[in-house]
N, C-alpha and C positions, 0 to 999 in steps of 0.2 A: 740775424739769419733769416732768409726768406723761406717760403714754404718748400720750394724745390730742394734747397740745401738741407733743410730740416728732414725732409723725406729721405734723401740719400744717406745722411748721417745715421738716421735711425735704422735704415735697412742694412747698412754695412755693419752696425754694431751687433745685430742679430747673428749675422754670418760669422762675425769674429768670435762670438760665444761658442759657436759650433766648430771653429777651426781646429782645436786640439783633438777632435773626435776621429776615430777610425770609422770606415764605412759601416762596419757591423754595429757600431754603437748607435747609429741613426735609426735603427728599426726596432729596437728592443722595447717591449712594454711589460715590465714585471708585474704590475698591478693595475687595476682599473683607473686609479687616480693619476697615474703617470702616462703621459703621451710620448710617443717616440719623437726625438728631435726632428726627424724628417717631416712629421705631421705638423709640428709647429711652423716650420719653414713654409709649408704649403698653405696652411690655414691663414697665416698672416698675409700671405700674398692673395689668397682668395678674397679676403676682406676688401682690399683695394679694387680688385677686379669686379667684384659683385656690387659694391655700394658706390663706386665712383666711375670706373671705366665703362662698364656696360650701360648704365643709364645716362651718362653725361658725355662720354667721348665719342664724337662723330666717327662712324665707320670702324669702330673698334671691333676686332674679330676675336672671339673667345679662344683662349689657348687650347683648351680641351673640355668639351661639354661634360665629360665624366668627372671632372675635378670638383664640380659643385656638389656631387654626391660624396666624394672622397674627403673634401676639406671643410664642408659645413660642420660647425660644432654643435650648436643647440638651437639654431634659428628655425623654428617651425614654419615661419612665414616664407622661408626660401625653398622649402621642399625636403625630400627624403635625404638621409645621410647615413654614413657608415655608423653602426653601433659603436659607442665609445670603447667597449671592451675589445673590439676587433681592429683597432688602429694598428696594433702590432702585427697583424696578419697581412698588412699592405706591403708585400714585397715588391709590388708594382703599384704606382709608378716608382721607378728607381730613384735613388738619391740624385743621380745625375739628371734625371728628368725633372725633379723638383727644382734643382738649381737652374735648369733651363727655363722653367716656368717663372721663377723669380726674375731672371734676367729679361724675359719677354715682357712681363708686367712692368718692371722698372723702366724699361725703355719707353713703353707706352705712357706711363705716368710722367716721365720726363718730358715727352712731347706735349702731353696734355697740360702740364704745369708751366710750359713755356709761354702760354698765353694767360691773360687775366681770367680768373674764375670767380663765380658769384659767391655770395656769402653762404649760401646753403652748402655748396661744395667745400668751402673753407672749413665749415663746421664738421662736415663728414671727414675731411682729411685730418683735422686735428684729433677727432675721435679715433680715427684709424691709426694714427701715430702713437697715441696714448695706449691704444689696444695692443699694438705691437710691443710697446715698452713693457706692458704687463706680461706679455708672453716671453719677453726676455728674462724676466724674473722666474717665470714658471720653467723656462728652459734650464735655468741653473738648478732649480729643485729637481727636475726630472733627470738631468744628466747625473747629478750626485746620487740619486736613488738607483739609477741604472748601474753606475760604476761601484757604488757602495754595496750592491748586492751581487756583484761579481765575486766569486770565491778568491780571486787574486787581488782584490782591493786595489785596482790600478790607480795611478796618479792621473788626474785630469790635466793639471797645468801647474808649472812652478810658481805662477803668479796667483797665490792663494788668497781669495777675497776674505777668507775666514781669519786671516792674520790680523784683521782690524777689529776683532771682537772685544778686546780688553777694555774694561771700564776702570774708572779711577776715583769715583765718588762714593761716599758712605753717608749714612744718616737718612733722615726723613724731612720732607718739606710739609709744613702745615698750611692748609688751605681753609680759609674762613667760610662759614656758612653764608649763603646769600643766593640771589637770583643772577644767573649768568646766561649769556647768549651763546648758543651752540649752532654750528653749521657754517658753510662757506659764505663769505661776504665780499670777496674780491671780484675783479673783472677778467682775470685770466681763466684758463681752462680749469674745470673741475668736473667730476662725474655727477650724474643726476642724483645719486644717493647722498651727496653732500649738501644738496640744496633743501631749502625750507628752513632758513635760519629761525630759531625759536628760543624762547626762554625756558630755563629749567631751574628748579630750586635744589640746592645742594647743601647737605649738612656739613658741619666741621669734619675734616678727615686729615690724616697724614699719609703721604705717599712716599715710598722709598726713592731715594735719588739714584739707586743702582739696581740692576737686574740681579736676580738670584744666581749665584755662582755654582759651578760644578761641585766645589767643596761643600757648599750648603746642601746641595741636592744629594750628594753622597751620604750625608748624615741621615737624610730621610730614608734612603735605601738601607743603610746599615741598621737603622732602628726598626726595620720591618714595615716600612711604609706601604710597600706593595702587597703585604700580607694582612694588613689591618683594615677591615671593611669600614671602620668608623670614620675614616678620612674621605671616603668615596661616595659620590652619588650612586644610587642603585644601578642605573644604566652603566655608569663607569665601572662599577665593581664587576658587573657581568662582562664588560669588555676586557678587564684585566684577567679574569679567570678563563674566559673563552679563548683568548689569544696568548695566554701565558706571558703577559707583559711583566718584566722584572726591572726594566731600566729604560732610559730615553732611547729613541731611535739612533742607530749607528753605534751604540755602546756594546762592547764585547768584553767579557771577563775571561782572561787567559792566565793560567797559573797564578790566580789570586790577584792579578792586576787588571784594573779597568783600562781598556783602550777604546779609542773612538775613531771611526773612519771620518777623515776630512778629505779635502781635495788633493792632499799630498799623500794619501794612503792611510794605513792603519797606524795610529800613533798613540802614545800615552796621553791621558787626559790632562789638560792644564787646569789646575785647581782654581785659579783666579779668574778664568774666563766665565762668562755667563752660560748657564746651562741652555742647550739649544735643542731644537727638534722635539718640542714638548707638546702634547695634546692639551686641550682644555681640561679634559678629565684629570690629567696629571697636575696641571697648574692649580686647579681648584683643590685637589687632594693635598698638595704641598702647602697651600695657603692654610688649609684646615690644620695640618700638622704643626704649623708655626703659630696657630691661634690668631691668624689674620685672614685677609680675604683679597680677592682681586678687585681692581677698580672698576667702576662702571665706565662706559665709554665717555660719558659726560664729565665725570671726575677727571678722567685722563686728559680730555681736551682742555679743561680749565687749568690743570696743573702743567700742561705741556711746556709752557714758556719757562718753567722752573727746572725742567728736566733735560738731561742729555739723552737724546734718543736718535734712532736711525740705525742701530746695529742689529736688532731683532724685532720682528713683529711681536706685540705684547697682547696677550689674551685679556679680554675684559669680561665682566659678568653679564654684559648686555647682549640680549638677543638682537639679531639683525632684522630691524623693522624700518618701515618708511618714516621719514620725518613728516611733520604736518604739511598738508597740501602737496605731498609728493605726487607728481604726474609722470606717467610713462609716455615717452614719445610715440607717435603713431608708427605703425609698420614694424619691420624687423628690428630697427634700432631700439624700440621700446622693450625688447627682450633682453637688453644688455644687463640690467641689474635687478629690476623690479621682480622678475619671476623667481628670484632666488631668496626672497625675503621670508623664509620659513625654515625652522629647524637648524639655524646656523648661529654662530657666535661672532661678535665683532672683535677684530684685532686692530690696534692702533699703532702708529709710528711708522716704521719702515725697517728695512734690513740691509745687510751688506750686499744683497743681490738686487736691491731695488734700483731701478733706472733713475737717472737724474730727472728732477722735476716732479717726482712722485712722493716727495717727503713733505707733505702738508699736514698740519696739525688737525685738519678736518677730514683727512683721508680715511675712509671706512673700508678696511679689508674684512673678509668674512670667509669662514670655513666651518665645516661640520666639526663637532667637538671631539671626535676621535682622531682627526687627521693631525699629522705631525711631520710630514715630509718637507714642509716649508720651514723657513728660518724663523722659528717662534720661540719666545722665552717668557719669563715670569717677572712681573713687578708687583710688589705687595703693598697693601693698604691697611692702615690701622684707623678704626673709627674713633 
């Protein structure tokens, strides 16, 4: 597949994710961490316009000069932008306007890519496509949060990606102590936070072949896990009490039965599915309850070849930090990952919402420890 075909395929997939939505769904922003689907459509388009078309396409005319302010996310180098919490107030541009913007930029990109481009542009294009694929996964998170907090619990689509969550393995894999190499070593695309391949020493450990199930997590709830401070970090215990947390996100107890919102509406919990939409706080507390722990990201990577993964992102004990000799790229592109390497935890693996090509054993996802609207789960380790 050439660059132009890859570009078209990626862009169409983003719009396919939004296809089941009603117009009203495109604008909602229930909480700060959720961006309206309309904003995702505009932001991913802005990326190609800003980093490729404006600097490299001869005689390119910007679609609307206001869109740089509206659809810039966090790039300080590019200029002022709408405050993140205000994205839901953007009734204008309309959904129709944003789709016109996408069509305009896609046509310009098609013309631009019809001729040979230099290596610098190819690298930017590859980053832009991987960036859009990351937003495809975020779109799935945000759409679920929007619909899952609608009092009617509407169905998103009959093609439920969550139907693939079931696991089938039990037991633990033993990993011997030793010195192992960590980080990306191939020649294909990877993000800068995967680079800096280096050696780490790891002690003996055993890691579960399967993710923690709903049934196992219900035992934690039933035995008062959310009411027992002994299992929780101090900051996590404050979070539980201040926000009245009693169960994973999207869980509801009605008439004594636990139900969960999935993309097909509100349904009874399937006990053998892995527990999903878990914060680091909850994952760590559950591990303490089971007298085990979470893996470090290095243990996870070393063990990954022995595991079935790719259904849920898996919390690790590791803080999100740079690898040895990590270098930020010059300019705005350097803001992509490095500026977030503080106060966040690493998740490894992938999820049912992850776009193809992002399921690398070296892929480092990262979120703040209280967040749980992403597809996240728990894998335990015994030392």
